[in-house]
C-alpha positions as CSV (number, residue, x, y, z in Angstrom):
1,X,-24.4,-27.4,4.0
2,X,-22.8,-23.2,2.8
3,X,-24.0,-21.1,1.1
4,X,-21.9,-18.7,-0.7
5,X,-22.7,-15.0,0.7
6,X,-21.9,-11.8,-1.8
7,X,-18.6,-9.8,-1.6
8,X,-14.8,-11.5,-1.3
9,X,-11.6,-10.2,-0.8
10,X,-8.5,-11.2,-3.3
11,X,-4.6,-10.3,-3.1
12,X,-1.8,-11.0,-5.2
13,X,-1.7,-14.2,-2.8
14,X,-5.0,-13.8,-0.8
15,X,-8.0,-14.8,-1.2
16,X,-11.6,-14.2,1.1
17,X,-15.0,-14.9,1.0
18,X,-18.1,-15.7,3.3
19,X,-20.2,-18.5,3.9
20,X,-23.7,-19.5,5.5
21,X,-24.0,-22.1,7.4
22,X,-26.4,-23.4,9.2
23,X,-25.9,-21.8,12.5
24,X,-23.0,-19.5,11.9
25,X,-21.6,-16.7,9.4
26,X,-17.8,-18.8,8.1
27,X,-15.2,-16.3,7.0
28,X,-12.6,-18.1,5.2
29,X,-8.9,-16.6,4.6
30,X,-6.7,-18.7,2.2
31,X,-2.7,-17.6,1.8
32,X,-0.3,-19.2,-0.1
33,X,-0.6,-22.4,1.4
34,X,-2.4,-22.0,4.6
35,X,-5.8,-21.5,5.4
36,X,-7.9,-20.2,8.2
37,X,-11.5,-20.7,9.1
38,X,-13.5,-17.7,11.8
39,X,-16.8,-18.6,13.0
40,X,-19.6,-16.6,14.3
41,X,-23.0,-17.9,15.4
42,X,-25.7,-16.5,15.1
43,X,-26.4,-16.3,19.0
44,X,-23.4,-14.8,20.0
45,X,-23.5,-11.8,17.2
46,X,-24.2,-8.6,18.9
47,X,-23.8,-6.0,15.8
48,X,-23.0,-5.6,12.3
49,X,-21.3,-2.6,11.4
50,X,-21.1,-0.7,8.1
51,X,-18.6,2.6,8.1
52,X,-19.0,3.7,4.8
53,X,-15.3,4.7,3.1
54,X,-13.4,7.3,0.9
55,X,-11.6,4.5,-1.1
56,X,-13.8,4.9,-4.0
57,X,-13.6,7.7,-4.4
58,X,-9.2,7.7,-4.3
59,X,-9.9,4.5,-6.9
60,X,-12.3,7.2,-9.1
61,X,-9.5,10.5,-9.3
62,X,-6.6,7.5,-10.3
63,X,-8.6,6.5,-12.5
64,X,-9.7,9.8,-13.8
65,X,-6.2,11.7,-13.8
66,X,-4.9,8.7,-16.2
67,X,-7.9,8.9,-18.0
68,X,-7.0,12.8,-18.7
69,X,-3.8,12.0,-19.0
70,X,-3.8,9.3,-21.7
71,X,-5.7,11.8,-23.1
72,X,-3.2,14.7,-23.2
73,X,-0.8,12.4,-24.2
74,X,-3.0,11.2,-27.9
75,X,-4.1,15.0,-28.3
76,X,0.1,16.1,-28.3
77,X,0.5,13.6,-30.7
78,X,-1.8,13.8,-32.9
79,X,-0.8,17.7,-32.8
80,X,3.0,16.9,-34.0
81,X,1.8,14.7,-36.3
82,X,0.0,17.1,-38.1
83,X,3.1,18.6,-39.7
84,X,4.6,14.7,-40.5
85,X,4.0,11.3,-42.1
86,X,2.8,9.3,-40.0
87,X,5.5,6.9,-39.1
88,X,5.1,3.2,-37.4
89,X,6.2,4.2,-34.3
90,X,2.7,6.9,-33.9
91,X,0.6,4.4,-35.0
92,X,2.1,1.8,-32.2
93,X,1.9,5.4,-29.2
94,X,-1.7,5.7,-30.7
95,X,-2.6,2.5,-30.0
96,X,-1.2,2.1,-26.3
97,X,-1.8,5.5,-25.3
98,X,-5.9,4.8,-27.2
99,X,-5.9,1.3,-25.1
100,X,-4.3,2.7,-22.1
101,X,-7.6,5.5,-21.9
102,X,-10.1,3.1,-22.4
103,X,-8.7,0.8,-19.8
104,X,-9.0,3.5,-16.8
105,X,-12.1,4.6,-18.3
106,X,-13.6,1.1,-17.8
107,X,-12.1,1.1,-14.2
108,X,-13.7,4.4,-13.7
109,X,-16.1,3.0,-14.8
110,X,-16.7,0.0,-13.0
111,X,-16.2,2.1,-10.0
112,X,-19.1,3.9,-10.7
113,X,-21.2,1.1,-11.1
114,X,-20.2,-0.7,-7.5
115,X,-20.9,2.4,-5.3
116,X,-19.5,3.4,-2.1
117,X,-17.0,1.5,0.0
118,X,-16.7,0.5,3.4
119,X,-15.7,-1.3,5.8
120,X,-17.6,-4.2,8.2
121,X,-17.2,-5.2,11.1
122,X,-18.7,-7.9,13.3
123,X,-18.7,-7.9,17.1
124,X,-19.3,-10.6,19.4
125,X,-18.5,-10.4,23.0
126,X,-15.0,-11.6,23.1
127,X,-13.7,-9.8,19.3
128,X,-14.9,-7.3,16.8
129,X,-13.4,-9.2,13.5
130,X,-13.4,-7.0,10.2
131,X,-15.5,-8.5,7.4
132,X,-12.9,-8.0,4.9
133,X,-14.7,-9.1,2.0
134,X,-17.6,-6.3,2.2
135,X,-15.0,-3.5,0.6
136,X,-19.1,-2.1,-1.4
137,X,-21.6,-1.2,0.4
138,X,-24.2,-2.0,-1.3
139,X,-23.8,-5.8,-1.9
140,X,-22.8,-5.5,2.7
141,X,-26.4,-4.5,3.0
142,X,-27.2,-7.7,1.2
143,X,-25.4,-9.6,3.1
144,X,-26.9,-7.8,6.4
145,X,-30.3,-8.6,4.4
146,X,-29.2,-12.2,4.6
147,X,-27.9,-12.3,7.6
148,X,-30.6,-10.4,9.3
149,X,-33.0,-13.6,10.0
150,X,-30.7,-16.4,11.0
151,X,-29.9,-13.5,13.8
152,X,-32.9,-12.6,14.7
153,X,-34.2,-16.9,14.5
154,X,-31.5,-17.3,17.5
155,X,-32.1,-14.5,19.3
156,X,-35.3,-12.4,19.0
157,X,-36.1,-9.4,16.8
158,X,-34.7,-6.4,18.1
159,X,-37.1,-4.8,20.4
160,X,-37.9,-1.2,18.5
161,X,-37.1,1.2,21.7
162,X,-33.4,-0.1,20.9
163,X,-33.4,1.5,17.4
164,X,-35.1,4.8,19.0
165,X,-31.7,7.0,19.1
166,X,-30.5,7.8,21.9
167,X,-31.2,11.7,23.2
168,X,-28.1,14.1,23.5
169,X,-26.6,14.8,26.7
170,X,-26.8,18.4,26.8
171,X,-23.3,19.8,29.4
172,X,-23.6,23.4,30.8
173,X,-20.6,25.1,31.2
174,X,-19.9,26.5,35.5
175,X,-21.9,29.4,35.0
176,X,-19.8,32.6,36.9
177,X,-22.7,33.2,39.7
178,X,-22.9,29.7,41.3
179,X,-21.1,29.0,44.7
180,X,-18.0,27.0,43.7
181,X,-17.0,23.9,46.1
182,X,-14.2,24.4,49.0
183,X,-10.5,23.3,47.3
184,X,-11.8,23.9,43.5
185,X,-10.3,26.9,41.6
186,X,-13.1,29.2,39.6
187,X,-13.5,29.6,36.1
188,X,-12.6,32.8,36.2
189,X,-9.5,32.9,38.1
190,X,-8.4,30.2,37.8
191,X,-7.0,30.6,42.1
192,X,-8.4,28.1,44.0
193,X,-10.5,29.5,47.8
């Protein structure tokens, strides 16, 4: 029995979804007339990695720029119409430009509501695979929270000491007064002794 997980990826002729199986995660990709399935068994998953991207910022700025351009064109059109009578082509221009501005504003709002973008990977002992349906941080976090109990059931809970950050290694530059082994260059001169 499979349960559909949040997130999806749609392209021109492709589609990807994630499904939760009894003992595995299933990534299903449909491209034109072929289907590809990848199973990631919970006992084999070593890590699920999320990385924030700036894709949402790019699309946000793109929609905002197009919205601004449409508003500028509308103002120019209204300014041009102020000194003469309104023609049918003016009404068509206002409808097309205003409609385009509303579409851009809708996509800008939708981009804001969906939140930051991300790339998500699942790592096993033999592969690292992108989970392409997980493109937004909030959706990826929901999926990880649904997978976590299943992975812990198969592998046991993660030890708390593994979750603590490791201390940073400190590397000091060799001092001038420290004796150099024979045959190695000194830092100040670069001449071997």
